[in-house]
C-alpha positions as CSV (number, residue, x, y, z in Angstrom):
1,M,0.0,0.0,0.0
2,A,1.3,3.4,-0.9
3,F,0.6,7.2,-0.9
4,P,-0.4,8.5,-4.4
5,G,-0.2,12.0,-5.8
6,G,3.1,13.9,-5.6
7,E,1.2,17.0,-6.8
8,F,-0.5,17.1,-3.4
9,E,2.9,17.5,-1.7
10,V,2.5,14.3,0.3
11,R,5.3,12.3,1.8
12,G,5.5,9.0,-0.2
13,G,5.5,5.8,1.7
14,V,4.9,2.1,1.6
15,F,3.0,0.2,4.2
16,A,2.9,-3.6,4.9
17,F,0.0,-5.2,6.8
18,D,-0.3,-8.7,8.3
19,A,-2.6,-10.6,6.0
20,Q,-4.2,-12.5,8.8
21,T,-4.9,-9.7,11.3
22,G,-4.6,-6.5,9.3
23,A,-2.1,-5.2,11.8
24,L,0.5,-2.7,10.5
25,A,3.8,-4.6,10.1
26,W,6.1,-1.9,8.9
27,T,6.2,1.5,7.2
28,S,8.9,2.8,4.9
29,Y,9.0,6.4,3.8
30,M,10.3,7.2,0.3
31,T,11.7,10.6,1.5
32,P,14.4,9.4,3.9
33,E,15.5,11.7,6.7
34,S,19.2,11.1,6.2
35,L,21.7,9.2,4.1
36,P,25.4,9.2,4.8
37,S,27.3,11.9,2.8
38,V,24.4,12.4,0.3
39,P,22.7,15.8,0.3
40,S,19.1,14.9,-0.2
41,W,16.5,17.4,1.2
42,T,16.8,21.0,2.4
43,G,15.3,21.7,5.8
44,N,12.0,19.8,6.4
45,S,11.1,19.6,2.7
46,L,11.1,15.8,2.9
47,A,7.8,16.0,4.8
48,T,6.1,17.2,1.6
49,G,8.6,16.0,-0.9
50,G,6.5,13.6,-2.9
51,A,8.1,10.3,-4.1
52,P,4.7,8.5,-4.1
53,V,4.4,4.9,-5.3
54,W,1.9,4.7,-8.0
55,T,1.7,1.1,-9.0
56,T,2.2,-2.5,-7.9
57,P,5.6,-3.5,-6.6
58,A,7.5,-6.5,-7.8
59,V,8.7,-9.2,-5.3
60,D,11.6,-11.6,-5.4
61,P,10.9,-14.2,-2.7
62,A,14.3,-15.9,-3.1
63,L,16.1,-12.6,-2.3
64,G,13.4,-11.4,0.2
65,L,13.2,-8.1,-1.6
66,I,10.3,-5.9,-2.7
67,Y,10.9,-3.4,-5.5
68,V,9.0,-0.1,-5.7
69,T,9.2,2.6,-8.4
70,T,8.6,6.1,-7.1
71,G,7.1,9.3,-8.4
72,N,8.3,12.8,-8.8
73,A,9.6,15.1,-6.1
74,A,7.2,18.0,-5.0
75,P,6.5,20.7,-5.8
76,D,6.8,19.3,-9.3
77,L,8.7,21.8,-11.5
78,N,10.1,24.1,-8.8
79,G,13.0,23.0,-6.7
80,I,13.7,26.3,-4.9
81,H,12.9,24.9,-1.4
82,R,14.2,21.3,-1.8
83,A,17.9,21.5,-2.7
84,G,19.6,18.1,-3.0
85,D,19.1,15.0,-5.0
86,N,15.7,14.4,-3.3
87,L,16.0,10.7,-2.6
88,Y,14.1,8.4,-3.1
89,A,12.0,10.4,-5.6
90,A,12.1,9.2,-9.2
91,S,13.9,6.0,-8.1
92,I,13.8,2.2,-7.9
93,V,14.0,1.2,-4.3
94,A,14.6,-2.3,-3.0
95,L,13.1,-3.0,0.4
96,D,13.5,-5.9,2.8
97,V,10.1,-7.7,2.6
98,N,10.1,-8.5,6.3
99,T,11.2,-5.1,7.7
100,G,10.7,-2.5,5.0
101,K,14.3,-1.2,5.4
102,P,15.8,0.0,2.1
103,Q,18.5,-2.4,0.9
104,W,19.5,-0.4,-2.2
105,H,18.2,2.4,-4.4
106,F,18.9,3.6,-7.9
107,Q,17.8,7.2,-8.7
108,E,16.7,7.6,-12.3
109,V,16.4,11.4,-12.2
110,H,18.3,13.6,-9.7
111,H,16.3,16.5,-8.1
112,D,13.4,15.9,-10.5
113,I,11.9,19.3,-11.7
114,W,10.2,17.9,-14.9
115,D,7.5,15.6,-13.4
116,Y,9.6,12.6,-14.6
117,D,8.1,10.2,-12.1
118,G,8.4,6.4,-12.6
119,P,4.9,4.9,-12.5
120,Q,5.6,1.9,-14.7
121,P,5.9,-1.3,-12.6
122,A,9.3,-3.0,-12.7
123,V,9.9,-6.2,-14.5
124,L,12.0,-9.1,-13.0
125,F,13.9,-11.6,-15.3
126,S,17.2,-13.4,-15.7
127,L,19.9,-11.8,-17.9
128,N,22.7,-14.2,-18.8
129,G,22.0,-16.0,-15.5
130,V,22.0,-12.7,-13.4
131,P,18.8,-11.8,-11.6
132,A,17.8,-8.5,-13.4
133,I,15.2,-5.8,-13.0
134,S,14.1,-3.4,-15.8
135,H,12.2,-0.1,-15.6
136,C,11.4,2.6,-18.1
137,Q,11.0,6.1,-16.8
138,K,8.9,9.1,-17.9
139,S,12.2,10.7,-18.8
140,G,12.4,8.1,-21.6
141,D,15.4,6.2,-20.3
142,A,15.1,2.4,-19.8
143,F,17.4,0.9,-17.1
144,I,18.4,-2.7,-16.6
145,L,20.0,-3.4,-13.2
146,D,21.2,-6.3,-11.1
147,R,18.3,-6.7,-8.8
148,R,20.5,-8.0,-6.0
149,N,22.4,-4.7,-5.6
150,G,21.1,-2.1,-8.1
151,R,24.2,-2.0,-10.2
152,P,23.6,-1.4,-13.9
153,L,23.9,-4.4,-16.2
154,H,24.0,-1.9,-19.2
155,A,26.1,1.2,-18.7
156,V,24.6,4.3,-17.1
157,I,26.6,7.5,-17.7
158,E,26.3,10.6,-15.5
159,T,25.9,13.2,-18.3
160,P,26.2,17.0,-17.9
161,V,22.8,18.7,-18.6
162,P,21.9,22.3,-19.5
163,S,22.3,25.0,-16.8
164,G,19.7,27.6,-15.9
165,P,18.3,29.5,-12.9
166,A,20.4,28.8,-9.9
167,W,17.3,28.9,-7.6
168,Q,16.2,25.6,-9.2
169,H,19.1,23.8,-7.4
170,A,19.2,21.4,-10.4
171,A,21.7,18.6,-10.5
172,P,24.6,19.2,-12.9
173,T,24.4,15.7,-14.3
174,Q,21.7,13.1,-15.0
175,P,22.0,9.3,-15.3
176,M,21.6,8.4,-19.0
177,S,21.2,4.7,-19.9
178,S,23.1,3.0,-22.7
179,V,19.9,1.0,-23.4
180,Q,18.5,2.4,-26.6
181,A,15.5,4.6,-25.8
182,L,12.2,3.7,-27.4
183,T,11.0,7.2,-26.4
184,P,12.1,10.2,-28.5
185,T,14.0,12.4,-26.1
186,A,14.2,15.5,-28.2
187,V,11.6,17.8,-29.8
188,E,11.1,16.7,-33.4
189,F,9.3,19.9,-34.5
190,A,8.8,23.2,-32.7
191,P,5.9,25.1,-34.2
192,P,6.2,28.9,-34.7
193,G,6.0,30.7,-31.4
194,F,7.6,27.8,-29.4
195,T,11.2,27.5,-28.3
196,A,12.7,23.9,-28.3
197,A,15.2,23.1,-25.6
198,P,17.2,20.0,-24.7
199,R,15.8,17.5,-22.3
200,Y,16.7,18.4,-18.6
201,T,16.8,22.1,-19.3
202,R,15.7,23.7,-16.1
203,P,12.1,25.1,-16.2
204,Q,12.1,28.9,-15.9
205,P,9.9,31.9,-16.6
206,D,10.5,31.7,-20.4
207,P,8.4,28.7,-21.7
208,L,10.5,26.0,-23.2
209,L,9.3,23.0,-25.3
210,M,10.9,19.8,-24.2
211,A,10.5,16.1,-24.9
212,P,9.4,14.0,-23.1
213,G,6.7,16.1,-21.4
214,P,4.9,14.9,-18.2
215,G,2.4,13.0,-20.5
216,G,5.1,11.4,-22.6
217,G,7.7,8.7,-21.9
218,C,6.7,5.5,-20.0
219,Q,3.5,5.8,-17.9
220,W,1.7,3.3,-15.6
221,P,0.9,0.5,-18.1
222,P,3.1,-2.5,-17.4
223,A,5.9,-3.9,-19.5
224,A,6.5,-7.6,-20.3
225,Y,9.4,-10.0,-20.8
226,S,9.8,-13.2,-22.9
227,P,12.4,-15.8,-21.9
228,R,12.0,-17.2,-25.5
229,T,13.3,-14.1,-27.1
230,N,15.0,-12.3,-24.2
231,F,13.1,-9.2,-25.3
232,L,11.5,-6.6,-23.1
233,Y,8.2,-5.2,-24.4
234,Y,6.6,-1.9,-23.5
235,G,4.7,1.1,-24.7
236,T,5.8,4.7,-24.6
237,S,4.8,8.1,-26.0
238,Y,6.1,11.1,-27.9
239,Q,4.3,14.0,-26.3
240,P,6.5,17.1,-25.7
241,A,5.3,19.8,-23.3
242,N,5.9,23.5,-22.9
243,F,7.5,23.9,-19.5
244,Q,7.3,27.1,-17.4
245,T,7.7,28.1,-13.8
246,F,8.6,31.1,-11.7
247,L,10.7,31.9,-8.6
248,N,7.8,32.2,-6.2
249,N,5.5,29.6,-7.7
250,T,5.8,26.7,-5.3
251,D,2.4,25.3,-4.6
252,G,1.1,22.0,-6.0
253,F,2.2,21.6,-9.6
254,A,4.1,24.9,-9.2
255,S,4.2,25.6,-12.9
256,T,2.7,24.8,-16.3
257,A,3.7,22.0,-18.6
258,N,1.2,22.2,-21.4
259,S,1.2,19.0,-23.5
260,F,-1.3,20.1,-26.1
261,I,0.9,21.9,-28.6
262,P,-0.8,23.1,-31.8
263,G,1.0,21.6,-34.8
264,V,2.6,18.7,-32.8
265,Q,1.2,15.2,-33.4
266,A,1.6,13.2,-30.3
267,R,1.9,9.4,-30.9
268,G,2.2,6.2,-29.1
269,I,5.0,3.7,-29.6
270,F,5.0,0.0,-28.8
271,G,8.2,-2.0,-29.2
272,A,10.6,-4.7,-28.1
273,T,14.2,-4.2,-26.8
274,N,16.8,-7.0,-26.7
275,S,17.7,-7.2,-23.0
276,I,21.1,-8.7,-23.9
277,T,22.2,-6.1,-26.4
278,G,20.1,-3.2,-25.1
279,R,19.0,-2.4,-28.7
280,I,15.5,-1.9,-30.1
281,V,14.5,-4.9,-32.2
282,W,11.2,-3.7,-33.5
283,K,8.6,-0.9,-32.9
284,H,5.2,0.3,-34.1
285,D,4.1,3.9,-34.1
286,I,0.4,4.4,-33.2
287,P,-0.2,7.9,-34.7
288,E,-3.7,8.5,-33.5
289,Q,-3.0,8.7,-29.7
290,P,-0.3,8.1,-27.0
291,A,0.3,4.5,-25.7
292,R,-1.9,3.7,-22.8
293,S,-1.9,-0.1,-22.9
294,G,0.3,-2.7,-21.2
295,M,1.9,-5.5,-23.2
296,L,1.3,-9.2,-22.5
297,V,3.4,-12.1,-23.7
298,A,1.9,-15.6,-24.3
299,G,4.2,-18.1,-26.0
300,D,5.4,-16.6,-29.2
301,L,2.8,-13.8,-29.2
302,V,2.7,-10.4,-27.7
303,F,-0.6,-8.5,-27.3
304,F,-1.4,-4.7,-26.8
305,G,-4.3,-2.4,-27.1
306,Q,-5.0,1.1,-28.5
307,N,-7.1,3.9,-27.2
308,D,-9.4,3.7,-30.3
309,G,-10.5,0.2,-29.3
310,K,-8.2,-1.9,-31.5
311,F,-6.5,-5.0,-29.9
312,N,-3.4,-6.3,-31.6
313,A,-1.6,-9.7,-31.7
314,A,2.0,-9.6,-32.9
315,N,4.8,-12.0,-33.5
316,A,6.9,-11.6,-30.4
317,A,10.2,-12.0,-32.3
318,T,9.6,-9.8,-35.3
319,G,6.7,-7.5,-34.3
320,A,4.7,-8.5,-37.4
321,I,1.0,-7.8,-36.6
322,L,-0.9,-11.0,-37.0
323,W,-4.4,-9.7,-36.4
């Protein structure tokens, strides 16, 4: 059980209850009070810092670990009062299933000021005999880690990102995965009157068009994995947004991030990634709407839906639509 809604400036947490009696067994907050040598939250900002858990955790009974993926820090696009990395917002966190104590964490976005939360449930599988966990973020990056310790199985590079207003307290680098992104991470077309900016540019008073937007990237629909192909299957979206915030705008969403841009055609994308190579194997663009369906593997088939009511069956190896 978890708190939803980082926009409401809650303190994200996970609760475990005894299945027989309903008694509270443990509580684990996703805005930790202190971590050794890691600047995380300024003052008491962790009390309203967000990091909610949107969706169903994954569990490894053999390791005794439960894996949760957390939402954005709060306020969403304004970090003026929450300097630091803002752990464990926008992260994968492994908890001891018996005590709730964090065993490891991997932050996918440092000091999130783009609403790049991680609502997609994590997927557990074996990669060349190593117990692995995969997760795609609203930022568009897909990460594949060793689920025993959170170490990347495909390289993750801390990459310098654009500067901007100092009051945003933005991180100078962001973790970028070497796994090929199914999500477009740059604006493909900026209509007249809009200014395109690179991903991770700090929101500021001048509106900037960036991709993904809060409605793009990987959302809550679940991914899938096939041991026959070693492929990961998931849906994502191209939906840039016009980001804007101000120095004193610190309540709730604390900004605007308009995803309805005249002249920009948002689209959904469904595809398969080879977990061994980290490369995209096949993909389908769904031009009429963003992807809001999970993907399901059965034998040599993969299934996914569309917002217009279509239901697709595809060859799991090639992506060829069968019906």
